[in-house]
N, C-alpha and C positions, 0 to 999 in steps of 0.2 A: 903669162899667165896660165895658167891650166885652167879645161875648162871645168866650171861642176858638174858633181855627178849626181844625180836625183833617182836615187832605188824605190821601186813602187812596187809597193806589197797588197795583194788582197787576191780575192780568190778570181780566178783566171775566165770561166765558162759564162760566170751570170755578170760579170763587168765587161768582156768583150767590147763591145764597142767604147764603153769609159774611157776604157784603157791605153783606145786607138788611138783614143779625140786628146788624151792626158798626154799622152807620148808625143803628139803634133804639137800640143800645147809647148812642152817642155825643149823641145826642137826649136821653136819659134821664137824661145828665149835665148840660144846661143848655149843651154843646157844639154849634157846628155843625160838622157835616158837609159835607165837598168832595168831592163823587164826579162825575165825570163821565156817570156813567150818569141824576143825577138831576136835569140841569141847575143844578148846582149853582156850573159853570163861565162867567166870562164870555168869549164866545167873537167874538173881531175878526173882523172881514169882512177887516183886509188880512193877517191869520195864517193859518199853518196851525194847522187842529186840536188837534196834537199840540204844538205848543208854545204854546198856551191852555191848555194843563195844565200846561205845567211854567214856567208865568208866575203861575199862580195859588198857586204854591207859596210865591213872593215875601211873600203877604199872608194866610199862615195861620201858626202857632203850633206846630204838632207835626206829623209825619208819621207815618202807619202804615202799614209795607210789608206784605205778605205772598206769601211763596214760594212756590209749587207747581209741578207738573209741567211746566205749560204755559211756553212761551217768550212768546209775544205778539206780536205786530205790531214789522215792523220799522220802528226809526226814520227816518222818511221823508228827513233830511238823510245816513242812513248810507253814505258812500262809501268804508269803509274796506273792502279784502278780506281780514278775515282771518276767522277761521272760523265765528266767533260773533261775527255784529254785534251793535251795541247793537239793543235791546228800547225801546220808547216809555217800560215800567216803569222798564229799567235808566234810562235818561236823569232819568224822573222822580227817580231814587235822586242820581243826582250830581249834580240841580241841590237836595235836599234836603240832602246834605253842603255847596253852593257855598254859601245861606243860613245855616247852621247853626244850623236849628232842632234842637228834639229828637227823636229817631227812635225808634221802636218798631218790631224786625222781628219778625215769626212765619215760621215756617218750619215747612209742612205736615210731619207726622210720616213720609210716605211717601217724600219725599224724600230724607231723609235715610238709611232704608232704602236706597234706591237706589244714594246716593251713597257709601254702606259697602258694598256688593255692588261697586259699582264702582269701588272704592280696594279692596280685596282681592281681587277677579279680578286687575287690574292689578298686584299686586303678586306678586300668584301664577305671573302670568305672566313676570316679570324676574325672580325671585328663586328660581323653582322649579329643582330639580337635573334636572328631565327636560324641560325645554326646550331643544332645539339649536339653534345657529346656524348656516345655512347662510354660505358666502359666493361 
């Protein structure tokens, strides 16, 4: 029987220790972790390194996404003029959606806290009776 392969996607610098511990956890279950910083990804000399990560997702059985406060590197093919261009991590997640492997998503509690504060401030700004609009 083949060993299940688990692709771990996140920004690397801010989750360095988390990723190291997750790698150990995956290995203890007898699964094979696939993580860029541990040379688990085959890099084709004819392809961009960011695409090599996306290609590797096709060969995995499970996808783990960790979301934190860092947005990460912009995907090299991003040509959009939108305010938030796709990051490498977002491209990896889109690929996981495309290949339809099981996904587990973990969101750092501080991201939720920051989002709640942002939503509350935005709601207060647009619903406050003290907000004045000038034309």
